[in-house]
N, CA and C atoms as a LAMMPS dump frame, in Angstrom:
ITEM: TIMESTEP
0
ITEM: NUMBER OF ATOMS
444
ITEM: BOX BOUNDS ff ff ff
-5.0000000000000000e+02 5.0000000000000000e+02
-5.0000000000000000e+02 5.0000000000000000e+02
-5.0000000000000000e+02 5.0000000000000000e+02
ITEM: ATOMS id mol type element x y z
1 1 1 N 17.486 -34.54 -21.245
2 1 2 C 18.732 -33.616 -21.728
3 1 3 C 18.568 -34.218 -23.517
4 2 1 N 18.937 -33.19 -24.276
5 2 2 C 19.119 -33.383 -25.681
6 2 3 C 20.339 -33.63 -26.215
7 3 1 N 20.614 -34.606 -27.012
8 3 2 C 21.845 -34.988 -27.424
9 3 3 C 22.419 -33.919 -28.415
10 4 1 N 23.727 -33.637 -28.544
11 4 2 C 24.16 -32.628 -29.522
12 4 3 C 23.975 -32.786 -30.926
13 5 1 N 23.721 -34.039 -31.066
14 5 2 C 23.613 -34.572 -32.442
15 5 3 C 22.065 -34.425 -32.972
16 6 1 N 21.392 -34.267 -31.971
17 6 2 C 19.799 -34.209 -32.503
18 6 3 C 19.519 -32.918 -32.839
19 7 1 N 18.904 -32.68 -34.02
20 7 2 C 18.531 -31.44 -34.484
21 7 3 C 17.029 -31.221 -34.428
22 8 1 N 16.32 -30.175 -33.978
23 8 2 C 14.877 -29.929 -33.966
24 8 3 C 14.662 -29.016 -35.167
25 9 1 N 13.82 -29.623 -35.891
26 9 2 C 13.443 -28.894 -37.168
27 9 3 C 11.9 -28.224 -36.86
28 10 1 N 11.154 -28.808 -36.085
29 10 2 C 9.809 -28.34 -35.683
30 10 3 C 9.928 -27.341 -34.637
31 11 1 N 9.508 -26.147 -35.045
32 11 2 C 9.668 -24.849 -34.252
33 11 3 C 8.661 -25.11 -32.931
34 12 1 N 7.554 -25.869 -32.815
35 12 2 C 6.853 -26.137 -31.932
36 12 3 C 7.546 -27.091 -30.673
37 13 1 N 8.367 -27.868 -31.404
38 13 2 C 8.97 -28.909 -30.645
39 13 3 C 10.261 -28.205 -29.83
40 14 1 N 10.783 -27.369 -30.63
41 14 2 C 11.871 -26.56 -30.274
42 14 3 C 11.357 -25.585 -28.983
43 15 1 N 10.106 -24.955 -29.261
44 15 2 C 9.657 -24.295 -28.156
45 15 3 C 9.273 -25.095 -26.688
46 16 1 N 8.736 -26.097 -27.204
47 16 2 C 8.542 -27.226 -25.841
48 16 3 C 9.775 -27.506 -25.119
49 17 1 N 10.853 -27.796 -25.777
50 17 2 C 11.987 -28.038 -25.299
51 17 3 C 12.645 -27.021 -24.467
52 18 1 N 12.591 -25.754 -25.032
53 18 2 C 13.111 -24.71 -24.33
54 18 3 C 12.23 -24.275 -23.055
55 19 1 N 11.23 -24.841 -22.989
56 19 2 C 10.333 -24.487 -21.851
57 19 3 C 10.567 -25.424 -20.92
58 20 1 N 10.801 -26.549 -21.211
59 20 2 C 11.136 -27.939 -20.223
60 20 3 C 12.607 -27.641 -19.746
61 21 1 N 13.435 -27.051 -20.342
62 21 2 C 14.799 -26.846 -20.099
63 21 3 C 14.748 -25.672 -18.981
64 22 1 N 13.904 -24.628 -19.247
65 22 2 C 14.045 -23.609 -18.207
66 22 3 C 13.216 -23.923 -16.81
67 23 1 N 12.317 -25.072 -17.053
68 23 2 C 11.477 -25.376 -16.061
69 23 3 C 12.335 -26.245 -14.96
70 24 1 N 13.344 -26.933 -15.615
71 24 2 C 14.261 -27.757 -14.78
72 24 3 C 15.472 -26.803 -14.239
73 25 1 N 15.483 -25.637 -14.613
74 25 2 C 16.656 -24.86 -14.161
75 25 3 C 16.619 -24.559 -12.625
76 26 1 N 17.75 -24.524 -11.854
77 26 2 C 17.443 -24.109 -10.468
78 26 3 C 17.14 -22.757 -10.475
79 27 1 N 16.184 -22.31 -9.232
80 27 2 C 15.602 -20.99 -9.375
81 27 3 C 16.637 -19.918 -8.507
82 28 1 N 16.708 -18.886 -8.996
83 28 2 C 17.712 -17.853 -8.252
84 28 3 C 16.807 -17.097 -7.27
85 29 1 N 17.398 -17.012 -6.016
86 29 2 C 16.652 -16.173 -5.008
87 29 3 C 16.514 -14.9 -5.296
88 30 1 N 15.294 -14.316 -4.928
89 30 2 C 15.083 -12.879 -5.249
90 30 3 C 16.001 -12.048 -4.408
91 31 1 N 16.186 -10.884 -4.856
92 31 2 C 16.862 -9.714 -4.015
93 31 3 C 16.03 -9 -3.199
94 32 1 N 16.636 -8.664 -2.107
95 32 2 C 15.798 -8.018 -0.97
96 32 3 C 15.488 -6.538 -1.667
97 33 1 N 14.061 -6.105 -1.339
98 33 2 C 13.562 -4.964 -1.696
99 33 3 C 14.403 -3.874 -0.917
100 34 1 N 14.671 -2.69 -1.652
101 34 2 C 15.591 -1.692 -0.886
102 34 3 C 14.488 -0.746 0.033
103 35 1 N 13.352 -1.055 0.258
104 35 2 C 12.599 -0.037 0.952
105 35 3 C 11.574 -1.041 1.999
106 36 1 N 11.167 -0.223 3.048
107 36 2 C 10.152 -0.802 3.858
108 36 3 C 9.276 0.143 3.996
109 37 1 N 7.913 0.042 3.612
110 37 2 C 7.132 1.163 3.589
111 37 3 C 5.895 0.99 4.497
112 38 1 N 5.242 2.132 4.899
113 38 2 C 4.187 2.177 5.703
114 38 3 C 3.282 3.585 5.597
115 39 1 N 2.139 3.392 5.976
116 39 2 C 1.267 4.568 5.856
117 39 3 C 0.21 4.467 6.954
118 40 1 N 0.126 5.691 7.693
119 40 2 C -0.724 5.866 8.878
120 40 3 C -1.705 6.783 8.593
121 41 1 N -2.949 6.851 9.322
122 41 2 C -3.822 7.653 8.844
123 41 3 C -4.301 8.243 10.248
124 42 1 N -4.561 9.553 10.479
125 42 2 C -5.309 10.193 11.846
126 42 3 C -6.276 10.951 11.276
127 43 1 N -7.448 10.835 11.851
128 43 2 C -8.805 11.512 11.654
129 43 3 C -8.877 12.53 12.82
130 44 1 N -9.087 13.723 12.329
131 44 2 C -9.274 14.985 13.336
132 44 3 C -10.59 15.578 12.963
133 45 1 N -11.571 15.143 13.982
134 45 2 C -12.954 15.383 13.461
135 45 3 C -13.27 16.929 13.999
136 46 1 N -12.448 17.385 14.928
137 46 2 C -12.561 18.797 15.218
138 46 3 C -12.455 19.971 14.076
139 47 1 N -11.434 19.653 13.071
140 47 2 C -11.205 20.436 12.001
141 47 3 C -11.683 19.791 10.673
142 48 1 N -12.241 18.533 10.771
143 48 2 C -12.714 17.901 9.438
144 48 3 C -11.498 17.566 8.577
145 49 1 N -10.381 16.986 8.968
146 49 2 C -9.337 16.56 8.075
147 49 3 C -9.034 14.987 8.541
148 50 1 N -8.432 14.525 7.581
149 50 2 C -7.651 13.221 7.652
150 50 3 C -6.215 13.349 7.311
151 51 1 N -5.353 13.073 8.177
152 51 2 C -4.051 13.262 7.826
153 51 3 C -3.608 11.906 7.674
154 52 1 N -2.452 11.809 6.54
155 52 2 C -1.677 10.778 6.081
156 52 3 C -0.267 10.888 6.401
157 53 1 N 0.25 9.876 6.899
158 53 2 C 1.763 9.735 7.166
159 53 3 C 2.231 8.771 6.272
160 54 1 N 3.544 8.943 5.449
161 54 2 C 4.183 8.022 4.728
162 54 3 C 5.534 7.817 5.357
163 55 1 N 5.779 6.573 5.452
164 55 2 C 7.208 6.231 6.172
165 55 3 C 7.939 5.244 5.243
166 56 1 N 9.02 5.416 5.149
167 56 2 C 10.038 4.635 4.344
168 56 3 C 11.322 4.449 5.185
169 57 1 N 11.432 3.379 5.782
170 57 2 C 12.475 2.883 6.553
171 57 3 C 13.617 2.203 5.897
172 58 1 N 13.551 1.996 4.545
173 58 2 C 14.452 1.445 3.795
174 58 3 C 15.538 2.05 3.329
175 59 1 N 16.3 1.578 2.392
176 59 2 C 17.54 2.292 1.936
177 59 3 C 17.484 2.916 0.301
178 60 1 N 16.263 2.793 -0.226
179 60 2 C 16.014 3.661 -1.412
180 60 3 C 14.696 4.443 -1.324
181 61 1 N 14.706 5.614 -2.022
182 61 2 C 13.347 6.432 -2.134
183 61 3 C 12.202 5.454 -2.493
184 62 1 N 11.028 5.777 -2.453
185 62 2 C 9.678 5.439 -2.836
186 62 3 C 8.701 6.316 -3.092
187 63 1 N 7.872 6.067 -4.083
188 63 2 C 6.811 7.126 -4.504
189 63 3 C 5.495 6.438 -3.972
190 64 1 N 4.756 7.146 -3.525
191 64 2 C 3.449 6.939 -2.857
192 64 3 C 2.469 7.519 -3.836
193 65 1 N 1.215 6.991 -4.103
194 65 2 C 0.151 7.849 -4.702
195 65 3 C -1.106 7.437 -3.887
196 66 1 N -1.803 8.605 -3.808
197 66 2 C -2.997 8.679 -3.045
198 66 3 C -4.082 9.034 -3.959
199 67 1 N -5.33 8.265 -3.978
200 67 2 C -6.541 8.407 -4.466
201 67 3 C -7.575 8.524 -3.515
202 68 1 N -8.531 9.647 -3.711
203 68 2 C -9.574 9.883 -2.797
204 68 3 C -10.817 9.315 -3.51
205 69 1 N -11.779 8.765 -2.713
206 69 2 C -12.941 8.482 -3.201
207 69 3 C -13.991 9.73 -3.481
208 70 1 N -13.595 10.847 -3.287
209 70 2 C -14.095 12.042 -3.748
210 70 3 C -13.51 12.352 -5.12
211 71 1 N -14.403 12.536 -5.98
212 71 2 C -14.177 12.764 -7.402
213 71 3 C -13.541 14.12 -7.585
214 72 1 N -13.74 15.097 -6.559
215 72 2 C -13.157 16.502 -6.755
216 72 3 C -11.863 16.463 -6.233
217 73 1 N -11.274 15.605 -5.61
218 73 2 C -9.99 15.487 -5.153
219 73 3 C -9.102 14.945 -6.287
220 74 1 N -7.988 15.616 -6.418
221 74 2 C -6.884 15.234 -7.662
222 74 3 C -6.074 14.135 -6.962
223 75 1 N -5.562 13.08 -7.801
224 75 2 C -4.449 12.112 -7.38
225 75 3 C -3.482 12.87 -6.998
226 76 1 N -2.763 12.464 -5.741
227 76 2 C -1.533 13.151 -5.211
228 76 3 C -0.406 12.128 -5.202
229 77 1 N 0.767 12.505 -5.507
230 77 2 C 2.06 11.653 -5.456
231 77 3 C 2.838 12.424 -4.657
232 78 1 N 3.782 11.358 -3.693
233 78 2 C 4.572 11.756 -2.694
234 78 3 C 5.719 10.945 -3.138
235 79 1 N 7.11 11.598 -2.976
236 79 2 C 8.16 10.859 -3.06
237 79 3 C 8.865 11.001 -1.656
238 80 1 N 9.057 9.839 -0.953
239 80 2 C 9.837 9.883 0.396
240 80 3 C 11.253 9.305 0.359
241 81 1 N 12.01 9.913 0.619
242 81 2 C 13.495 9.416 0.781
243 81 3 C 13.723 8.224 1.623
244 82 1 N 14.996 7.543 1.519
245 82 2 C 15.417 6.609 2.458
246 82 3 C 15.462 7.208 3.828
247 83 1 N 14.883 6.169 4.65
248 83 2 C 14.793 6.513 6.374
249 83 3 C 13.885 7.718 6.354
250 84 1 N 13.231 8.151 5.807
251 84 2 C 12.446 9.486 5.923
252 84 3 C 10.743 9.337 6.139
253 85 1 N 10.085 10.346 6.417
254 85 2 C 8.777 10.292 6.448
255 85 3 C 8.269 11.606 6.07
256 86 1 N 7.04 11.71 5.489
257 86 2 C 6.038 12.622 4.877
258 86 3 C 4.628 12.85 5.293
259 87 1 N 4.176 13.771 5.757
260 87 2 C 2.729 13.865 5.879
261 87 3 C 2.015 14.87 5.152
262 88 1 N 0.719 14.696 4.989
263 88 2 C -0.219 15.497 4.31
264 88 3 C -1.621 15.163 4.782
265 89 1 N -2.536 16.201 4.755
266 89 2 C -3.989 16.203 5.228
267 89 3 C -4.767 16.449 3.874
268 90 1 N -6.325 15.991 4.197
269 90 2 C -7.201 16.11 3.448
270 90 3 C -8.388 16.73 4.068
271 91 1 N -8.897 17.914 3.65
272 91 2 C -10.055 18.37 4.208
273 91 3 C -11.312 17.546 3.715
274 92 1 N -12.302 17.024 4.733
275 92 2 C -13.46 16.245 4.325
276 92 3 C -14.37 17.027 4.064
277 93 1 N -15.124 16.979 2.774
278 93 2 C -16.257 17.857 2.36
279 93 3 C -17.459 17.391 3.288
280 94 1 N -17.783 16.194 3.108
281 94 2 C -18.843 15.371 3.831
282 94 3 C -18.445 14.79 5.144
283 95 1 N -19.243 14.056 5.81
284 95 2 C -18.78 13.473 6.916
285 95 3 C -17.877 12.145 6.812
286 96 1 N -17.636 11.596 5.62
287 96 2 C -17.074 10.365 5.358
288 96 3 C -15.718 10.623 4.416
289 97 1 N -14.956 9.685 4.514
290 97 2 C -13.824 9.958 3.684
291 97 3 C -13.434 8.369 3.29
292 98 1 N -12.689 8.266 2.005
293 98 2 C -12.215 7.187 1.543
294 98 3 C -10.814 7.353 0.867
295 99 1 N -9.692 6.962 1.351
296 99 2 C -8.468 7.303 0.645
297 99 3 C -7.713 6.095 0.581
298 100 1 N -7.077 5.797 -0.734
299 100 2 C -6.323 4.546 -1.072
300 100 3 C -4.765 4.978 -1.288
301 101 1 N -3.942 4.199 -0.556
302 101 2 C -2.532 4.806 -0.82
303 101 3 C -1.793 3.472 -1.433
304 102 1 N -1.149 3.874 -2.695
305 102 2 C -0.473 2.85 -3.52
306 102 3 C 0.841 3.196 -3.552
307 103 1 N 1.689 2.127 -3.403
308 103 2 C 3.322 2.246 -3.471
309 103 3 C 3.915 1.253 -4.361
310 104 1 N 5.321 1.154 -4.517
311 104 2 C 5.822 0.228 -5.312
312 104 3 C 5.573 -1.304 -4.886
313 105 1 N 5.891 -2.085 -5.465
314 105 2 C 5.906 -3.725 -5.391
315 105 3 C 4.403 -3.89 -4.648
316 106 1 N 3.419 -3.506 -5.354
317 106 2 C 2.198 -4.016 -4.735
318 106 3 C 1.617 -3.56 -3.301
319 107 1 N 2.285 -2.361 -2.944
320 107 2 C 1.929 -1.726 -1.514
321 107 3 C 0.813 -0.952 -1.731
322 108 1 N -0.232 -1.391 -0.79
323 108 2 C -1.534 -0.714 -0.773
324 108 3 C -2.291 -0.708 0.661
325 109 1 N -2.706 0.547 0.97
326 109 2 C -3.279 0.661 2.19
327 109 3 C -4.859 1.558 1.88
328 110 1 N -5.871 1.083 2.36
329 110 2 C -7.164 1.594 2.367
330 110 3 C -7.569 2.28 3.595
331 111 1 N -7.803 3.638 3.573
332 111 2 C -8.706 4.418 4.899
333 111 3 C -9.793 4.809 4.497
334 112 1 N -10.942 4.251 5.155
335 112 2 C -12.081 4.615 4.941
336 112 3 C -12.895 4.871 6.166
337 113 1 N -13.864 5.761 6.517
338 113 2 C -14.474 5.851 7.718
339 113 3 C -15.496 6.975 7.538
340 114 1 N -16.055 7.263 8.852
341 114 2 C -17.039 8.58 8.904
342 114 3 C -16.468 9.376 10.158
343 115 1 N -16.503 10.659 10.152
344 115 2 C -16.11 11.567 11.053
345 115 3 C -17.076 11.77 11.812
346 116 1 N -17.048 11.613 13.336
347 116 2 C -17.99 11.855 14.1
348 116 3 C -17.589 12.923 15.076
349 117 1 N -18.337 13.942 15.318
350 117 2 C -17.971 15.07 16.198
351 117 3 C -17.395 14.554 17.717
352 118 1 N -16.274 15.306 17.754
353 118 2 C -15.626 14.785 18.953
354 118 3 C -14.797 13.662 19.166
355 119 1 N -14.429 13.029 18.128
356 119 2 C -13.746 11.882 17.907
357 119 3 C -12.433 11.948 17.324
358 120 1 N -11.365 11.197 17.747
359 120 2 C -10.183 10.919 17.187
360 120 3 C -9.81 9.745 16.894
361 121 1 N -9.319 9.305 15.575
362 121 2 C -9.134 7.955 15.264
363 121 3 C -7.695 7.749 14.56
364 122 1 N -6.819 6.879 15
365 122 2 C -5.451 6.899 14.476
366 122 3 C -5.435 5.468 14.216
367 123 1 N -5.06 5.082 12.939
368 123 2 C -4.695 3.793 12.217
369 123 3 C -3.254 3.592 11.862
370 124 1 N -2.629 2.581 12.356
371 124 2 C -1.363 2.241 11.929
372 124 3 C -1.495 0.843 11.528
373 125 1 N -0.742 0.627 10.254
374 125 2 C -0.612 -0.71 9.77
375 125 3 C 0.763 -1.196 9.379
376 126 1 N 1.222 -2.177 9.85
377 126 2 C 2.551 -2.557 9.587
378 126 3 C 2.477 -4.345 9.463
379 127 1 N 3.169 -4.607 8.423
380 127 2 C 3.232 -6.023 8.277
381 127 3 C 1.958 -6.912 8.361
382 128 1 N 1.017 -6.379 7.824
383 128 2 C -0.434 -7.09 7.53
384 128 3 C -1.262 -6.98 9.056
385 129 1 N -0.616 -6.189 9.954
386 129 2 C -1.453 -5.944 11.04
387 129 3 C -1.718 -4.541 11.372
388 130 1 N -2.841 -4.087 11.993
389 130 2 C -3.398 -2.847 12.038
390 130 3 C -3.551 -2.608 13.402
391 131 1 N -2.989 -1.644 13.861
392 131 2 C -3.335 -0.775 15.346
393 131 3 C -4.329 0.442 15.249
394 132 1 N -5.562 0.422 15.93
395 132 2 C -6.401 1.293 15.959
396 132 3 C -6.433 2.12 17.395
397 133 1 N -5.956 3.336 17.458
398 133 2 C -6.204 4.131 18.589
399 133 3 C -7.564 5.027 18.571
400 134 1 N -8.285 4.985 19.409
401 134 2 C -9.448 5.934 19.397
402 134 3 C -9.444 6.72 20.811
403 135 1 N -10.108 7.945 20.66
404 135 2 C -10.241 8.895 21.762
405 135 3 C -11.667 9.511 21.29
406 136 1 N -12.525 9.784 22.376
407 136 2 C -13.694 10.492 22.191
408 136 3 C -14.057 11.169 23.395
409 137 1 N -14.374 12.511 23.015
410 137 2 C -15.095 13.57 24.009
411 137 3 C -16.445 13.214 24.394
412 138 1 N -17.13 12.616 23.642
413 138 2 C -18.611 12.409 23.691
414 138 3 C -18.988 11.295 24.61
415 139 1 N -20.057 11.127 25.016
416 139 2 C -20.757 10.093 25.589
417 139 3 C -21.132 8.718 24.893
418 140 1 N -21.203 8.924 23.436
419 140 2 C -21.47 7.765 22.755
420 140 3 C -20.379 7.03 22.629
421 141 1 N -20.823 5.574 22.527
422 141 2 C -19.779 4.484 22.165
423 141 3 C -19.395 4.593 20.744
424 142 1 N -17.903 4.376 20.804
425 142 2 C -17.276 4.24 19.507
426 142 3 C -17.299 2.894 18.896
427 143 1 N -17.764 2.558 17.51
428 143 2 C -17.939 1.395 17.051
429 143 3 C -16.781 1.227 15.754
430 144 1 N -16.153 0.151 15.812
431 144 2 C -15.161 -0.053 14.759
432 144 3 C -15.354 -1.323 14.034
433 145 1 N -16.231 -1.223 12.926
434 145 2 C -16.4 -2.385 11.998
435 145 3 C -15.135 -2.775 11.251
436 146 1 N -14.724 -3.988 11.105
437 146 2 C -13.42 -4.392 10.346
438 146 3 C -13.775 -5.292 9.609
439 147 1 N -13.174 -5.324 8.281
440 147 2 C -13.28 -6.406 7.465
441 147 3 C -11.822 -6.767 7.021
442 148 1 N -11.725 -8.322 6.924
443 148 2 C -10.24 -8.652 6.635
444 148 3 C -10.345 -9.169 5.201
C-alpha cells in the first residue's frame, strides 16, 4: 500500500501502481445471464428441408443469427422473446447443408450434414450435450460421424 505522503511523478510507475492495486481488489461475482438459449435442427429428406427451432427459456429476449454455408442464402436474424420459441426452415439446393446459429454471450451451434432419401434426423443440443434421433424408411444403415 502506498503512503499518503508519497508522490508518484513517473507516469509509468503510477500506471504500474494502479494495475497492482486493481489486481489486489476482491473480485465481484458476475450477474446471472437473463436468458437460457437452445437451438434444434430437424432434417426432412422427403421435402428437402432443414428446420431450425430457436428456444429461449430465460427472462429476457434474445437475438439469433443464422448463416448458411450456401452463399446464395442470406443471413437471417430472429428475435425470440422470453420463455418463447420460434422456428423456420431452409430449402436445401443440393444434398448437403451447413447452418451456423449464433446468439448472445458466445452462444453457437453448428448443424451440418447430408440429406439421404427416406431419412429423418433431429438434433437437440443443451448444456454442451447433443441428442440425436434418427428414423429411416430405407434398408441402408444410418451412419453418424461426430466430432468433439
